[in-house]
N, C-alpha and C positions, 0 to 999 in steps of 0.2 A: 208516480209509482216509486215507492222506496223499497228498501230491503231491511230485513231484520238483522239485528246484531245480537250476539249471545251475551247480553248483559248479565243475566242470572249466573252464568258460568264464570264470567270475568269477575263479578263481585264476590264470588266464592273462592276464586283462585288468584289469577294474575293481579287483580286490583283490590284484593281483600285488605292489604295493609293501607293502601291509599284511602279506601273508604273509611277505615277506622281513624287514620291520621287526620283527615279533613273533618269528618262529621263529629268526632269526639274530641276535637281540639279545644283548648281553653278559649281560643279566639272565637270559635263558633258558640261555645257555651255562654260567653259573656254577653252576647247579643240578646239572649233571653227569648229568641223567636220560637224555639222548640225545646221540648223537655229532653234533656241529655240522657236521662235514664231510659226513657221510652225509645229513643233513637238507638241506644246501646242494645236494648232487648230486640229491636227490629233487626239490627245487623247480626246479632248472635243467632237468632232464629234462621235468618237467611243463610248465613255462612255454615251453619250446621245442617242445612237441608230440610229443616222442619217446615218452612213455608217459603214461597217465592215472593220476596218483597222487592224485587229488582225495580219495579216501577216507582215505588215509594223512595227507594234509595236514590234512584236517578233524579227524582224531583228534589230531594234534599241536597244532593250534590250540586244540582243546578242553582238552587237558591243560595247555597253557601258560596259557590264560585262567583255568582252575581254580586253578593254582598262584598266579597273581597275586591272585586273589580270596581264597583261603583259606590258602595256605602262607605267602605274603609279608606277610599282614596282621599288624599289631602285636598282641602278646599282651594 
């Protein structure tokens, strides 16, 4: 049994800058794994309250942090 966390609210408020900095960074864009424009629209819709994309943002953040920890590390 787990518990819910207010990701939607955090991604709109306290973590809004973090989400943009990580997911729209040049580093993330250079990988070519996701479409930067589509991610930008997703973040914009979420942060304006148009739609709740917190699950997708969480998945993208997890992917990017994984890439930074494992894909980008020196051989």
